[in-house]
N, C-alpha and C positions, 0 to 999 in steps of 0.2 A: 347106933345105926337104926334101931327100931324107931326111935323118935324122928330121925331124919326121914325115914321112909314114910312115916305118917304125915310129916310136913309136906313132902312132895305129893303124896296122894291127895291130901286135902287141897293143896295148891292147884293141882290139875282140875279137881272138881269145881273149885271156885272160879277158875278161868272159863270152864265150860258153861257155867251158869250166866256168863256175860259174853255171849257170842259176838256181839257187835264190837265191843271194845277189844276183845281178843283178836278178832279178825283184822281190825285196823292196825293193831300193834304188830301182828304177824307180817302183814304186807309191808309195813314200814321197815321192820327188821330184815325181811327178806331182801329188800332193795339195798339197804345199807350194808348188810353183811355180805350179800351176793356180789355187790360191786367190789367190796374189799377183797373177797376171795378170788374174784376173777383177775384183778390186777396182781394180787400176790402170786397166783399161779403162774403168771408171766414172769414176775420177778424171780420166782423160784426156779423156773425152767431156764431163764436166760442168765441170771446173775448168781444164783446160789448153787444150782445143780453142778456137781463136778463134771469135767469133761470125761468122755467115755474111754479114757486111757488109764493104765496103771500109774499111780503116783502123778496125777496130772499137774500138781503144783511144781514139779521138777521140769516141766516143759516150758521153754521160753522162746520168744522170737528175738532174733538178733538183727539189727538194722544198721546201715550206715547213717550217720547223723552229722549234719552241718548246719546248725542253727544260724550261724553268721551269714550263710548263703540262702537262708529261707527254707531249708530242708531239715527240720528236726527229726524226721523219720523218713528214710529213703531206702530203696532197694540196694542190695549189695552187688559189688562187681565180683566176677569169678576169681580173679587173683587175690582180692582181699579175703574172700571166703576161704580160699585154699590156705592162706597164711593163718587165718583165725583157727582153722581146723588143726593145723600142724603145731601151732605155738601155744594154744590155750592149755591151762592146767585144771580147769574147772568143769569141763563137759565130759560126760561119759561118751557122748557121740554128738556130732554136729553135722547137719545135712541141709541141702539146698533144694529148692523147687522153683520151677518156672511155670506158673499156671497159664493155660492157653485153651484154644479151641482146636478140636480134632474132627476129622471127617471119617466116619466108619462106613464102609461099603461091604456088603455081603451078598452072596449069590441069592437071587430071587427076592431081594429086599431093596427098598429105597435107600439112597444115601442119607446118612443121619449126622447132623452136627452135634458134637458132644463137648461138654466142659470137662477138662481134665488137667493133668500136670505132668511135666517131665521132672523126675526126681532122682536124687543121688541114691546110691545102692543101699545105704543103711537107713533110709527114710522111715521105713515101717518099723525097724528095730528101735529107732529113736522114739517113735510114738508108743511102742510097746504093744502093737496089735499082732494078732495071729490070724492066719488065713482061714476062711471058711472052707475052702477047697483048694487043693494043690499047694502052691507055695507063693510067697510074696517076692518082691525084687531083692536081689542080693548084690554085694559089691562086684561080683564077677560079671553081672549084667551091665554095670555102669562103665563101659569102655567104648571109646569112639568107634572101634571096629567090631564091637561085640554083636552077638545075635540080637535081632529085634524081638523083644518080648513085651507082654502087656499084662496088667492086672485089671480085672473088671470089677466095678462096684456091684453090690448085691442087687440094686435096682436095675441096672443095665442088664445084668445076667438074667433077671426074671422077665423084664419087659421085652428085650430084643431076642433072647435065646430061650425063653420059656423055662428058665431054671434047669436046663439040661446039664447034668454033671459031666457029660461027655465033651463039653466045650473046652475043658482043660486039656492042653496039649494039641488043640486044633488051631488052625491058622485063620486069621481074619485080616482084612485089609484096612489099615489106618493111614490116612493121608497118602493113599496110593501105594503104600509099601506093605508087604506081607509081614505080619507079626504072629508070634506064637503066644497063645493065652496060657500063662503059667499058673494062674490062680484066681480065686474069687475073694475079694476083701470082705471082712465082716460087715454085717448090716449097719452097725452103729457108726462106722467110719464115714465121716463127712468133712474131710479136710484135704486140700482146700475146699471151701464150702461148695456144695453141689457138684463135686467132681464125680465123673462117671468112669474114668479109667486113668491108669497111671502107666507111664513108660519110662525107661531109663533116660536120664539127662545126658549122659555120655559126653561130658565136657572135654574139649581139647584145650587145656589151660595155656598151651604155647601160642594159641591163636586168639586168645581173649585179651582184651584191653582192660587196664585198671580203671579207665574212665567210663566203662560201659556198665551201668548199674541196672540190673534187671532180675537179680535173684532174690528170692525170699528165703531166709535162713532160719531153721528151727533146730533147737538143741535140747538135750536132756542133761540137767545138772547131775554131777556126781552126788551120791548120798551125803547128806550133811553140809553141802555147799549152799550158802545163802545167796539170794539174788544180789545183795550188796557186794559180797566178796567176788561173785562172778563179774559184776560190773567193773569193779576195780581191776581185775585181771585183764578183762577185754580192753579196758581203757588204756592200760599199759601197752598192750599189743598195738592198739591204734596209734599211740604216741610214737612207737618205734617205726611203724609203717609211714607215718607222716614225715619223720626225719629221713627215712630211706628213700621214699618216693615223693619228694616235695612238689613235683609238677602236678601230680594227680591227687595226692592225699592231704595237702595243706588244708587245715581247718575242718578235716573230716575226722569224726570220732565214731564211737560205737554206742548204741543204746540198747538196753535189754528190757523186755517187758514180758510178763507171764502171758502165755497164750490166751488164757481165758479173759484176762483184763484187756488184751488187745482186741479180741473179738467183740467185746461189749462196750468199748469205750465211747462209741458214738451214741449209743442208746441209753447208757446208764443215767445221764442227767434227766432224760425224759421219763424213764421208769421211776426214778426217785421222786420226781415231781408228782407223777400220777399216784404213787403210793401215799404220799402226804395228802393229796386231794381226797382219796377215798377214805382216809382216816378222818378227815374233816367231815365228810358225808356221814360216816358211821357215828361220829360224835353227835351230829345234828339229829340223826335217826334215834339214837339212844336217848337224847334229851327229850325228843318228842314222845317216846314211849314212857319215859319217866313221868312226863306231864300227864299222860293218859292214866297211868297207875295212880298218880297223886290225886287226880280228879276223881278216880274211882274210889279212893279212900274216903272221900266225902260221904259216899253212900254206905260205907261200911263202919262208920265210927261207932254206931250203936253196938254192932256186933263185936267190935274190938273192946269197947267199954265193958260189955257183958262178960267177955272172956277174962278181962282183967279183974272184974268183980268176983269171978269164980276162982281166982287164984293164979292166973297166968301172969308170969313176970314180964317186965318190959323186954328183956333179952329174948325170951321165948316168943313173944309176939313179933319182935323184929325178925327173928329167924324165919318165922312162918311167911312173913311178907317177902323177905329176900328169896326164900325157896320158890315162891310163886314167880318172882321175877326171873330166876334162873331157868325155870321150866319154860317160861315164855320166850326168853332169849335163845335158849337151846333149840326150841321148835322153830323159831325164826331163822336160826343158823342152818337147820336142816333144809328149810325152804330156800334159804340163800344159796345152798349148794346147787340146787336146780337152776337158779338164776345164774350162778357162776359158770356152770357147765355150758349153758347157752351163750353167756357173755364171752367166755374164753374162746369158743369156736368162732363167734362173730368177730371178735377182736383179731384173731389170727387171720380170718378170712378177709379182713379189710385190705391187707397187703402182706402176705407172708415174707416177701423179699425184704420188707422194711424192718423185720424183726429177726436178728441173728439167733440161731439155735431154736427157731420156732418149732421144729419137729419135736423138741423135748418138753414143750409146754402142755400141761394137762393137770387133771385133778389126781394127785398121788397122795401117799400117806402123809407126807409133810404138810400138804395143803389141807388135808382133812384134820390133822392135829391142830394146825393154825386156826382153822375155822372153829373147832371145838373150844380152843383156849379163849379166843376173843369173845365167843358167845357166852361162855360161863363167866369169864372175867367181867364182861360188860354187864351181864345180868346181875352179878353180885354187887358191882360197884353202883350201878344206877338203881338197883333195888333198894339200896340204902336210903335213897332220897325219900320215897314214900314211907319207908320204915321209920326213919328218924322223925319225919313229920307226924307220923301217926302216934309214936310213943313219946314225943317231946312235949305234948300238951297235957291238959288235965284229963286223964283217962275217964274219970267218973263224971266229969262235967258234961260229957256228951249225953248222959242219961237225962240231964235236966235242961240242956240248952239246945235240944233239937238238932244236934249234929253239926254245930258250928264251933266246937271247942278245939278241934284238932286240924286235920288236913283240909277241911272245908273252910276253916276260919281264916283269920288274918295271917297267921303263920304259914298256912298252906298256900295262900295267894302270893305271899312274898317269895316263897320258894319257886312257885310256878312262873312268876314274873321273871325271876332271875334266870331260869332255864330258857325261857323264850328270848330274853335279852341275849344270852349266849348264842342261841340259834341264829338270830338275826346277824350278830357280829361275825360268826363263822361263815354264814352264807355270803355275806358281803365280801369277805376276804377271798372266798373261792370265786365269786362272780367277777371281782376285779382282776384276778389272775387270768380267768377265761377271757375277759374282755381285752386284756393286753395281748394275749396270744392270738385271739381272733383278728385284732387289728394288724398284728405283725404278719399273720398269714395272708390277710387280704392284700397288704402292701407287697408281700413277696410274690403273690400271684400276679399282681399288676406290673411287676418288673418286666421291662422290655429285654428279652434275651439277646437282642441284636439281629434276630432272624424271624421270619414268619413261619411258624410251624403248621398253620392251617393248610390242608390239602396236600401234605407231603407224606409219603410212605418211605420207610427205611428198611434195609435188609443187609445183613453182614454176609460177606462172601470170602472164603479162604481158599486160596489155590495151593494144592499139594506140591511141594518142591520136587517130588519125583517126576511129575509131568510138566511142571513149569519151573525149571531149575535156574533160569537166568532172566535178566532184566528184559530183553527183547520179547520173550514169550509172554511174560507177565503183562507188559505194557500192551502187546497186541491183543491179548484176550480181553482186557478191560475196555480197550477201544472198540472192539467188535461188539461186546456186550452192551455198551452204552449206545452204540448206533442202533442196535436192534430194539432196545427199550425205548429210545427216543422216537422210533417209528410206530410204536403201539398207539392205537386209537385213544384219544383223551389225554395223552401225555403232553404236557407243556414244556417241561425241561427234565433232563436226566443227567445225573452226575455221580461222582464217587468221592469219598473222603475217608481218610483214616488219620487219627481217631475222630469219631463223631462227637460234637459238643454235647455236654450234659450226660454222656454215656457212662461216666466214671473212669474212662480210660484217658490217659494223657501221655504225650511223648515230649520230653523236655531235653533240650540240647543247649550247650554253651556255644556262644558265637563270638566272633571277633569282627570289628569294623575295619575295613581297609583304610590305611593311612593313620591309624591310631596305634599307640603303643599296646602291645599285647598285655592283657591283665596279668598282674602278679599271681603267683600260685596261691590258690585259695580265695581269690577275688574275682573269679569268673562271673560273667553275666550270662544268664540263661533266658530262653524264651520257649513257649509252647510251639511245637512244630506240627503242622498238618499237611498231609499230602492230598492234593485235590485234582480233579479233572477240570477241563476248561470251563464247563458250564456250571460249576458249583455255586458261585456267588449269585447267579441269576436264579438257580433252583431254590436257594435258601432265602432269596430276597435280601441279601446283605448289600448295603449301599456301596457303590464305587465312589470314592472321594477324590482320587487323583490318579493320573496315569492310565494304564491299560490293564485289562484282565488277561489271563492266559489264553492261548489258542492252541490248535492242533499242531502248530509248527514248533511249539516248545517241547521238543522230544529229545531222545537220547543223542541226536546228532547236533543239536543246537547249543549255544552257550547257556550257561546256568542263569536262571532268572528266579526272582522271588517277589512275593507281594507281602507287605507288612500291614498290620492293623494301625489304627489311629493312635492307640496307646503307645505302641513302640515308636512310631514316627515322631511323636511329640517328646518322648523321653530320651531317645537315642540321638535324634537330630533336632533339638529345640531351636526354633528360629531359622532352620535350614530346610532346604528342599531335599527330601529323602530320595527322590527319583534319581537314578543314576549311581547312587551309592552302592558299594559292594560289601557283602558280608560272607563269612565262611564258617562252617562248623569244624573245620580242620585246623591244623597248625599252620599259620601263615608263613612260618619260616621254611616250610618244606616246598620244594619247587613244583611238586605235582598237586598242590592244594587246589581244591575246586572252589572258585569264587562264584557268588550269585549276585547278579545286578538287580537292584530293586526297581521294578517296572510299574508298580502300582501301590496305592494305599486304599484300604477298605475300612468299613465301620467296625467298631468293637463288638465282640460277642462274649457273653458271659458263659464261657465254655466249661469251666470247672464246676460252678454251682451258681444258682440265681442270686444267692445272698453274698457272693464274692464279687469284688470289682473285677473288670476285665484284666487279664494278664497280657503281657507282650506276646504277640503271636507272629510267626513267620509261616507263610503258605508257600509250599513248593509244588511244582507241576508233577502230577502223578506219572505222566508219560515220560518225564525226564528223570525222575527218581522213583522207579517202580517199586511196588511192594506186593507181597503175596496176599496181604490182607487189605480189604477195603469195605466200606459201607456204601451201598447204593442208596441214593436219595432221589426220589422221583416226584415231581409236582404235577398235579392234575386239577382241573376245575371241578371234578366230581368227587365222589367218595373215594378216598385213596385206597381203602381196603379192597375195592373192586379191581385194583391193579395187581394184587398179589399173585393170582394164578397166571395171568398173562406174563408177568415178569419171570415167574418160575419156569414157565414153558420156554421163554426166550433163552434163559440160561441153560436149560437142559438140552436145547437144540445145539448149543455150542459144546457142552460137556455134560453128559447124562449122570456123571458121578459127583456133581457139585450140588450140595443142598443149600438152600437159603437158610440163614440162621438169624435169630433175634429179629423177626419181622414185626415192626412196630410203626405206627404213625408217629410223626414227630410230636404231636400233641401228647401221645402216650409217653414218649421219652421225657418231655418236659414235666408231665404229671408225675412220673416215677421219681424224678429228682426231688420232688416235694413230698414223697410218701411219708417219711417219718414226721415231718412237720404237720402234715394233714392228719395223721392218726392221733398224735398227741393233742392237737387243737380240738379235734372232734371229741375225743374222750373227755378232756377237761371241760369242754362246753356241755357235754351230757351230764357230767357230775355236778357242774355248777347249776344247771337247770334243775337237777334233782334236789340239790340243796335249797334252791329257791322255792320249790314246791313244798318241801318239808318245813321250811321256815314259815311259809304262808299258812300251812296247816296248823303249825304251832301257835301262831298269832290268832288264827280263827278259833282254835280250841280254847285258848286262854280267855278271849273276850266272850265267847259263847258261854263258857262255864261261869264267868263273872256275871253275865246277864241272868243266867239261870239262878244264881245265888242271890241276886238283887231284885228278884221279881217283886217282893213286898215293898222295897224302897221305891222302885220305879212306879209301881201302882199308886203309891201315896203321892209321889210327885205329880203324876198325871191327874189324880183326883183333886189335888190342890191347885190345878190350873196350868201346870207346865205344858208348853206346846210340844208336840211330838218331834218337831225338828230340833228343839232344844235338847230333848233327850238323846237324839241321834248324835248331835254335836258333842254332848257331854261324854258319851261312851267312846266316840271316835277320838276325842281329845285325850282321854285317859289312855287309850290303847296306843295312839301315835306318839304320846310322850315316851312310853316304854320303847317303841320302835326307834325313835330318834336317838335315844341313849345308845341302843344297840348299833345304830348306824355310825355314830361317832366313834364308838369303840372299834367297830369293824374297819372304818377308814384308817384309824391309827395302826391297827394290826396289818391291814393290807399294805400300807405304805412301808411298814417294816419288813414284811415277808416278801414283797414283790421283788426285792433285790435278788432273791433266789432265781428269778426268771431272767435276770439281766443278760446272761449269756445265750438265751434262747429267743431273744427278740430281734426283729429286723426293723431298724429305723423307727422304733417306738420307744419312748422314754418310760422307765418304770414309774415315773410320776406324771404320766400323760394326763393332762387336765380333762380331756374329753371323757376318758374312762372314769376318772374320779368324780365327775359330775353326772354322767349318764347312767352309770351302774347304780349308784345310790337312788337316783330318781326312779329307775325301774323297780327296784326293790321296795321303795317307799310307796309307789303306786300299787304294787301287788299287796303290800301290807295294808294300805288304805282300803282296798276291796275286802280283804279278810276282816277288817274292823267293821266295815259298813254292813256286811251281811247280817251278823248277829245284832248290830245296832238297829237295823231296820226291823228285825223280828221283835225287838224290845218295844217298838212303838205299837205293836198289835196287842199288847197286854191289856186285858180288861181290868179296870181299876177295882170293880166289885169283887172279881175273883181274886185279885192280888191282895185285897184287904183281908180275905179269908185264908190266905196262904199260910200253911202250917198252923 
């Protein structure tokens, strides 16, 4: 230990004696390790950190699954959930929830729209959480005629009620009905995500249909029960239900997924890709620092030779050099933590909603240990490069050959060239990946969503059933609201829809075409259904292709009508005129079934996601099939944000207890749908740019050091009549030969590794020729500049001084 301490002490002094090299190395390592730590902190918080529940691996999500119908994971129906709960042998508890939006009104305060969930009685026991204050919901609360109670989230308790503990057992108004606050949830509880309150689900199973899929089911496995055994048990139950209820359950099974895996399944591929990318950046940074240390060895060969002559063995010398490298890398890691702290906050700030579990991301003990380990390990590993180069030559020859026997000689140049070659190859691989993603994102951004979002503001509105309990009152309110909004100055069109395209919400129903045989059980055909007001298509600038649009006369008293999109018209009625055809969402065998006549065809909209082709869609008139939920969409020729307050005032003139929720321009809605793609493309582009800079610095350092070592040779060439442009071409040719080899290796590596990106690209081939030609050309141009700068300096060498060199 005493010897090790001396090595570290001497290494620190040696690094301080060379502030320029040390500073450059520290900055390089701070960037490489900092980027690595920043991404790992996100990976740690999102993928590795356990959920804030006891035994979180026992918590699983249970969903209906019908892959043959195109629904590998789908919400459960209440009757199916009831049967799962009663018949399973593997769950300690099984509970359901229905996430939604709620309106909170309180005396002296503005109405507030809240995210929350209606849950079954044992929901909190299944999660294993305990109340911060009061109590949580219990089975006795989960009755259709039970007392209305609510549990508040920690954040809502603090923000709306000032953290007053007296709120427990007080009454508040939710959706127009009085509820008793029975407890405050613990601060760590965020399930469903961003929920601010929980109320009893209170299902009346006798009134629920087996074909109505809207519940999310969560369960806690019994101790010792594996996910595989649970899946087998639930699949057996699903098989029995399929035989028992063939009309609704044919081809419907059950799928189980651990809760954490389900929460992060969409972002896992992107984070894995980014973690691999920052490891590549770290390798390039480490290779650069190893090159710096190796070049520095050229100036220390006399010192090393003298120490060897005085009795220091090769292992002792190597340990000293590795100790210096470890000190340098550890100091770089410490600086990297500062970069990571800033980088993590910036990363989360890009779009917190795009990163699940973002609240758990930060620099914790695991991240600190990770940073220390990669710093020390990289320092030891890459410290071996200059150490082996220094002790691998003729130690005593340096006393006679002027410092060209070891790291500064031919052996050292070969090692440095190999490191730069690796840097160029790795940088090219990263740049190709970034180029493919950038092209993919550019094409995704240029996709026509089927509507024109410019100049449109949207806002969600939910009517409480306590004040708007039936269809006539709901339809009347939205009709009056749209009339008032349409009369506002600057408004061109005003309409309502539910659900809004690209909002993440979808309403899917099976349908039957009149005159055709009813589909066999399990072979139902479904379409996305949207409820709209008459002026919706004009507001969204969706083209009318055939027939007519809805009018105010399409109300509760008129025959049922519908409009379909082009996709549905061409698939359901190929070669036929869809106008006049009738469809129903009900059972055509029943005498009271409601038929809807197709009166128009409109253009397709990419409603689910921009990268997905348009689905079949059926539009129903809102005033004919009213709903308590709707999204207002208002088009103006000016800044749409200027309409927010006028719209709010217009709504409150009709009902002062109705808040506007999720107020966004349609451009923001479209942008939010691309959030994850934007973040991963931006980050990979930044890392690729950093790799490009580091590779260029490595090429520059190699050529610059080569020129410095060849001053004598270059001076002789010039003295013997070599033209200066010939000297420049010679140096550039030698440098670019090395770069060309690196580019060839990088292209091969990029072609092999780019397959990992295949699932994340939109209409871009992993072998895209533009990328594989353009990216190497850019890297070659940067490398050419990095070669030219020291080559130009070589032409300024004075032959007389060079002849006296050494």
